[in-house]
N, C-alpha and C positions, 0 to 999 in steps of 0.2 A: 407479233414481233414488236419489241420495245426498242426505240431508237435512243441514242445517247442524248439527243436534245430533249426527249421526253423525260429522261431521268434528271436532267439538270433543272427542268421546270419544276419537277416534283420537289427537289431538294430546296429550291428557292422558296417555294410556297411553304414548306415546313419551317424554314427559318423565319419567314414573315409571321407565321402563326405563333412561333415561340416568342418572337419579339412582341407581338400583340398581346400574348398572354402575360408576359412580364410587365408591359406597360399598364395593362388594365388591372393587374394585381395590386398595384400601389394605389390606384384610384378608388377601388371598391372598398367600402367600409363595412365592417362587421356590425351586426345589430347593436352590440354594446357601444361601439365607437359612435354610431349614429346618435344614440341617446346622449352620449357625452357632449356631442356638438350641439344638441338642442338645449341642454341644460343652461348654458350661459344666457340664452335668449329668455328662458323661463325665469331665471334669476333676475335678469335685467327688468323684465316686465313686472315682476313682483315688487322690486325695489321702486320702480317708477310709480306704481299704484300706491305703495306705502307713502311715498313722499308727496304724492298728489293729495292724499287724504290729510296728511300732516299740514300741508300748505292751506288746505281749505279750513282746517280747524284754527290755524293761526289767524287767517284772515277773518274768520268769524269772531274770534276773541277780540281782535283789534277793532272790528266794527262795533261790538257791544261796548267796548271801553270808550270809543269816540262818541257813541250815542249817549252813554252815561255822563260823560263830561260836558256834552253839549246841552244837556237838560238843566 
């Protein structure tokens, strides 16, 4: 025998599950979307490495110029 209170509880839990499914649906990322979110980090790191190398080359050139003029 199922009571009316039991039915109400079941209905409430279904609503909670539906709400939870809707809420988690927006937060979950598809594999393609996850890759897109990682890309800016890779691009940023690549750009930082590039400019670090450029800076090192510029500093090296300045050091050789100053050494040449000091001699």
